[in-house]
N, C-alpha and C positions, 0 to 999 in steps of 0.2 A: 564568528560568532553562531553560524549554523552547526558547525561540529560541537561547539559547546552546549548548544542548546539540545542536540541530539545526545550527548553524553550525559547530560543531567536529566533528561526525560525519564520518565518510569517506563519499566518493562511493558507494562499495559499499552502506553502510548506507543512504543516501538512496535508492539505488535499489531496496532491498530493502523499503523501507516501504510503497511503493503495493503491492506484491506481498503483503506480510503483511496489509495491510488488506484485499486481496481475498479471501486465505485465511481469514482472521477472519470476512470476511462470508459466505464459503461456510459456514464452521462453524456461524455462527449460523442461517443459513438451513436447513442440514442438522438442527441441533438442534431447529428449530421443525417442521420436517418430521417428525422422530422422535417429538416430544411430541405432534404432531397425530395421527401414527399411533397412538401409545399411547393417547391419549384416545379416538381413535375405536374402538380395540380394547376398552379398558374398557367404553365404552358398548355396543359390539356384545355383549359378554359378557353384560352385565346385560339387553340386548334379549333375547338368546337364553334367559336364565334367566327374564325376563319371559314370553316366548312358551312355554316349558316348563310354568310355572304356570298360565298361561292355559289351555293345552291339556289339562292333566291335571284342572284344575278343571272345564274343560268336560265332560271324559270322564266325571267323578264324577257331573256333574249329568245327563249322559245314562244313565249307568248306574242312578243313584236313579230317574229317570223310568221306564227300562225294568223295573226291578225293582217298582216301584210298579204298572205296568201288568200284570205277570206275576201279581202277587198277586190282582188282580181277575180275571184270565182263569181263574187257578185255582179262585177261587171260583165263577165261572159255570159252570166245567165241573163242579165238584161240585153245584151247583145243578141242572144238566141231567142228573144222574145218568151221566155219562161214566165211563169206564172209569177206575179209580182209578190206574192206570199213568199216564195223561195227566195227571190231576190232580197227582200227585206230580211229574211232570216239570215242570210249570209251576210249582209252588211251589218245587222245587230251584232253578230258573232266576232266579225273582224273589230268592231268597235269596242266590244267587251274585252277582247284579248288585248288590244292597246292599252285600254284603261288598266287592267290587271298588271301589265308590265310598268306602266307609270307609278301605280301604287307600290308594287313591289320594290321598285328602286327608291322610292320616297321614304320608305320605312326602314331603309337598311341602318344598322346600327354600328359606326365604325369607331366609335370613341375610345375604346379599348383595343383597338387594333393598330399595328403600324401602317396604316393604309392612308393614302392622302385622302382627304375628304374632297379634293377637287375632282378626283375620278368619279366619285359618287354624283356630285353636282354636275359634273359635264355630262355623265351618261343620262342623268334624269331629264336634263334641260334638252338633250337631242331627242329622247324619246317624246317629250311633250311637244316639240316642234313637229315631229313625224305625226303624232297623233292630231294635231291641228290640220296639218295637210291632209291626213288620212279622212279626218271628218268633213272637211271641204270636199273631198272628192265623193264622199259618201251622200252628199247632200244632192249630187247630180246623177247618182245612179239609177234613181227611178225616172228621172226625166229624159236623160240622153246618155247612152253608153260612150259616144265619142267624147263628150264634154268630160265626163268622169274619167275616161282613159288619159286626156290631156291633163287633167289635174293631177293624176297619178305620176305623171313624169317629174314634177316637182316632189311628191311625196317619195319617188322612189330615190332620189338623191339624199333626202333626209332620212330615209330609212337605212340606207348604207351607211350614213354618218353615226346614226343612231346604234345600229348594230355593231359597227366598230368601237364605238365608246363603251358598250355594255360588254363587249368581248374583252377590252382591255381591263375593265374592273373585274370580271371573272378571272382573268389571267393572274392579275394581282392577288387575287384571294386563294387562288390555287397555289401560286408560288409561296404565300405565305403559309398555307397550310402544310405543304412540303416541307418547308424550312423549319416550322416548329415541330414536325414529326422527327426530322433528323436531329433536332436540338434535344428533345425529350429522351430519343434512343441515346444520344451521346452523354446527356446528364445521368441517364440511369446507368450506364457503363461506368462513367467516372465515379459516381456515388457508391457504386458497388465496390470497385477497387478501394476507393478511400475508407469505406466501412471496414473492409477486410484488412487492409494495412493498418488501420486504427486499432481493430480488435487484436491483431497479432501483437502490435507494438504495447498494447495495454496488458496482456498475457506476459509478454516478455519483461516488461517493466514491473509487474507485480511479482513475477518469481525472483526477478534480480533483487528488488527490495526485500522480499522474504529470506532469501540467502544472505544479504548483507546484514540485516538486522538479527538474523538468526545468528550469525556468526559473532556478531558484536556481543549478544547476550551469552552464548556459549563460552567465548573466551573469558569474558568477565566471571562467570561462574566456575569456570575451570580453575582459573587462578585462585579463586576464592576457596574452591574445594580442596586445592593442594595446600594451601596456608592451613585450612581447618585439619587436615590429615598430620601435618607437621606439628601443629599444636596438640593435637590428641596423643602424638607420640612423645611428648614432652619436651620439643624443642621450642623453648621460649624466645630463642634468638631469630625466629622468624619475622620478616616483614609482612605486615598486613596491608595487602594492595586495596586500592579503590577507596581509601578512607576519606577523600575530598570530593566524592560524588554525591549527588542529591537524589539517585534514585534508590531501588530496593536493594541493588548491592551494595551501594553506600552504607545504607542501614545495617545489612549484615556486617559490613566492615567494621562499623562502629561497635556493634555487639560483640564482635570478635575481639577488638582492642579493649572492651572491658573484661572479656573473658581472660585474655592475655595478662591484663594487669592483675586479676584476682588471681590467677595461677603464679605469677610472679610473686606476689604477696604470700599466698599460700607456701611457696617454696621459701622465701625469706623466713617465715614464721616456723616453719619446720626445721630449719637449719639452725635457727636460734634455741628451739626447743632441744635439738639433739646436743648442742653445745652445753646449754643448761643442764641436760642430763649427764652428760661427761663430766662436767665440773662436779656435779652432785656426787657422782661415782668416786671421782678421785678425793674428795673431801672425805667420803665414806671411808674409802680404803686408808687415808692418812689417819681418820679418827680410829679406825680399828687397829692400826698399827700402835698408835700411842697409847690406846687402852692396854694392848698386850705387853708394852713395854712397861707400863705402869704396873701391870700384875706381875711381871717378871721381878720388877724392882722390890715391890711388897714381899714376894716370896724370898727373895735374898735377904730382906731386912729380918723376916721371921725365921730364917734359917731353914727354911723348906729347900729341898734339893730342885735345882733348875732342870727342866724338862731337856732332855737331850735334843740336841740340834743334829743336822746331817753333818755338817762339818766336825763336830764333836766326835760323833761316831766313827767317821773315817780316820780321824786322828787317833783314836783308840785302838782301832784295828791296825794302823800302821805300827803302833808301839808294841802290840802283842807279837806281832810277826817278827819284829827285830830284836826283842828281849832287851830293848833300851829301857832304862828307868824313866818313869814317868814324872814329868815335872807339872806341879799344879800351883798356880797362884790362887792364893786365898786373900780374901778381903775382909779386914774387921773395921771396927769403927776407929782403932788406934792406928791403922795403917796397914800396908801390905807387906807380905813376905812370900818366899818361894818354899815349896815343900817337895822333896825328892823321896821317891819310894818306890816299891814295886807293884805289880798289878793286884797282888792278892790282898792288898789292904784296901779296905772300902771307904773308911772314913777316918777323920783325923780332926782331932779339935785344933782349931787356929784362931788365936786370938779370941777365944771365948765362943766361937760359932762353928757349926758343923759345915763342912766343905764336900761336896759330892765329887768323888773321884771319877775320872774319865776311864771308860773301858776301852 
């Protein structure tokens, strides 16, 4: 079915097929490129989100450590009987750092990332529990450094747990960022190879299609040209190819069939005209002979000498050479008789008419 469609398709359609294949290949390659860009963009977005989570989790860990250190500094200042203003400043700094760590963990966005939300919830809960313990210890700093130190024992355990949970969340974000980075690099390489192979295949397919359809067209046109040359040379027995095709070559073949039919009709008419001309010539020759014979008969009837013919002249010369008497048959209205005489006699009356003697 496909072969018949290709065979009946027009030359313009066949010439457009390689171009169409090339266009489709270019579109496919462009689609692969767009898909690659889209995939890389999605991974890049996830990587940026993972980097953001990693950065904010790390900042929360740093703020948590900074707040814990500020609490111990405030307790040491109180133990050294330093001015209460400095103790209050250190305590306020510790509470602010812990509060920043809590807010940083609470505002993390993990909805578009393959990171478990439980890690964020666990880290935020641990930091919150440590913040409560640190706040309780801070309430004792200005009154008694020893009581504050005893309160920090419980806060120390919660600090270690909170720091460990935040570190786990940070490690998950770092691992995700590294995985996305590797995946983007692999995707870029694979897409590059795919696009290169697709482009090469598109070029090869276009060239192959151009050669294939070009040979189809050239073979058809070549056979048609050969048939036209034979027709031009007068060979009307040549077979016209591709008369059943529906394309331009088929139209040319149909035109050649008409040309061949016209040439055969012309040849037939010419042969009939030649035959008629030959028949007329034969009739004219017969009429000329008939007219000449009538003229001879009229002359003989009127007694006029008949013109010498080639046979008569030769016969006369033969008689002269041999010296034999000449025999002449004369015809009259009453009958025929023979006359015998020599060559010196020219005329003799025979049956009331003159008879010409042969020389």
